[in-house]
C-alpha positions in Angstrom: 6.4 -8.0 -17.6 9.3 -6.1 -18.9 10.7 -3.8 -16.4 12.7 -0.3 -16.6 16.0 0.1 -14.6 15.8 -0.7 -11.0 17.3 1.6 -8.3 17.5 0.3 -4.5 15.3 2.3 -2.3 15.8 3.1 1.5 15.0 0.1 3.9 12.6 2.0 5.9 11.1 0.6 9.3 8.1 1.5 10.9 9.3 4.7 12.2 9.2 6.0 8.8 5.6 6.8 8.9 6.3 9.5 11.6 9.3 10.6 9.5 9.1 10.7 5.8 8.9 14.0 4.2 5.7 13.0 2.6 2.7 11.5 4.5 -0.7 10.7 3.2 -3.5 9.1 5.4 -7.0 8.1 4.6 -9.7 5.9 6.8 -12.6 4.4 6.1 -15.3 2.4 7.9 -15.7 -0.7 6.1 -19.0 -3.4 6.5 -16.8 -6.3 6.8 -14.6 -8.1 9.4 -11.1 -7.9 9.6 -10.9 -11.4 8.4 -12.7 -10.6 5.3 -10.6 -7.4 4.9 -7.4 -9.7 5.1 -8.8 -11.8 2.8 -9.2 -9.2 0.3 -5.6 -8.0 1.0 -4.3 -11.4 0.3 -6.0 -11.8 -3.1 -3.6 -10.6 -5.5 -6.0 -9.7 -8.4 -8.1 -7.4 -5.6 -5.4 -4.9 -5.8 -6.0 -3.8 -9.3 -9.9 -3.3 -8.6 -9.7 -0.7 -6.1 -6.1 0.8 -6.3 -6.2 2.4 -9.5 -2.4 2.4 -10.2 -2.0 -0.8 -9.8 -2.2 -3.2 -13.0 -1.1 -6.6 -11.1 0.6 -7.9 -8.1 2.6 -11.3 -7.7 3.3 -12.9 -4.5 6.8 -13.8 -4.2 6.8 -15.3 -1.2 4.8 -18.4 0.0 1.9 -18.2 2.0 1.5 -18.1 5.1 3.1 -14.1 4.9 5.0 -12.9 7.7 7.4 -9.8 8.1 10.1 -10.3 5.5 7.6 -11.8 3.0 8.2 -10.2 -0.4 5.7 -9.3 -3.4 6.0 -7.4 -6.7 3.5 -4.6 -7.6 3.1 -3.4 -11.2 1.7 -0.1 -11.9 0.5 2.4 -14.6 3.5 4.0 -16.5 5.9 1.2 -15.9 6.4 1.9 -12.2 7.0 -1.3 -10.5 7.3 -1.8 -6.6 9.6 -4.9 -5.3 8.1 -4.8 -1.5 8.9 -6.4 1.5 6.5 -6.5 4.5 7.7 -4.9 7.6 4.9 -5.4 9.5 2.5 -8.7 9.4 -0.1 -8.8 12.2 -3.3 -11.1 10.7 -6.6 -9.2 10.8 -4.6 -6.2 12.6 -1.9 -4.6 10.8 0.2 -4.9 7.6 2.9 -2.8 6.3 5.2 -2.9 3.6 8.3 -0.7 1.9 9.9 -0.7 -1.5 13.1 -2.3 -1.6 13.3 -1.6 -5.4 11.7 0.5 -8.1 12.1 2.0 -11.4 15.0 4.8 -11.7 12.6 8.1 -11.0 10.7 6.7 -8.6 11.1 7.6 -4.9 13.9 6.6 -3.2 12.0 5.4 -0.1 8.3 4.2 0.0 6.1 2.3 2.5 2.2 1.7 3.3 0.6 0.8 6.4 -2.7 -0.7 7.1 -4.4 -1.0 10.3 -7.6 -2.2 10.8 -9.6 -2.0 13.9 -12.8 -4.5 14.8 -15.4 -2.4 15.5 -17.4 -5.2 16.9 -20.5 -4.9 15.0 -19.6 -6.1 11.8 -17.6 -3.4 10.4 -14.0 -2.6 10.8 -12.1 0.8 10.4 -9.3 1.0 8.2 -6.3 3.4 8.6 -3.8 3.7 5.4 -0.8 5.7 5.7 1.4 5.9 2.7 5.0 7.6 3.2 7.6 8.4 0.5 10.7 10.4 -0.2 10.5 11.9 -3.7 14.0 12.1 -5.8 15.0 14.8 -8.5 12.7 17.1 -9.6 9.6 15.3 -7.9 11.6 16.4 -4.5 10.9 20.1 -4.9 7.1 19.5 -5.1 6.9 17.1 -1.6 5.5 20.1 0.3 2.2 19.8 -1.8 2.1 15.9 -2.8 1.0 14.8 0.3 -2.3 17.4 0.1 -2.7 16.7 -3.4 -2.7 12.6 -2.8 -5.0 12.8 -0.1 -8.2 13.2 -2.0 -7.0 10.5 -4.4 -6.1 8.4 -1.6 -9.1 9.0 0.2 -11.1 8.1 -3.1 -9.3 4.5 -3.3 -10.0 3.7 0.0 -13.9 4.4 -0.8 -13.4 1.8 -3.9 -11.9 -0.8 -1.5 -14.8 -0.5 0.7 -17.1 -0.6 -2.2 -15.2 -3.5 -3.3 -15.3 -5.5 -0.1 -18.7 -5.0 0.7 -19.7 -6.0 -3.1 -17.6 -8.9 -4.1 -16.5 -12.1 -2.9 -12.7 -13.4 -2.8 
């Protein structure tokens, strides 16, 4: 897919989720095991079915995944994220950051998914999105998190519905 001019993003670590200027959190109980949830996470086609901005995902590292694995995520409005995994604990946790994105995009971006087995065929999914905005967008950082909260909660509900009703 063609892309706009790319910029390098800040190479953030797991501590970024506690220090980022914009942090958005959502939680959802899903009627599925952690194994099932990670099957969906690993399926490139699944992402565009529940995460509205995503149009496609290309794994650029071979499986099995590990810290340092990469993928490219294509999104609406020409947005792209070249991602690197900064945490990979199968059936428990995955986190990634943007290493590159389009000019005008965030200067740092990361997501963290923590899955807790509730031991009754259900799991708790905790999703944290963190970002540093640039330019004019940075002025809106104080309201970006609160504005995105309902959107991310809605996406996580779509994730729940997708996981509970579809086979990967």
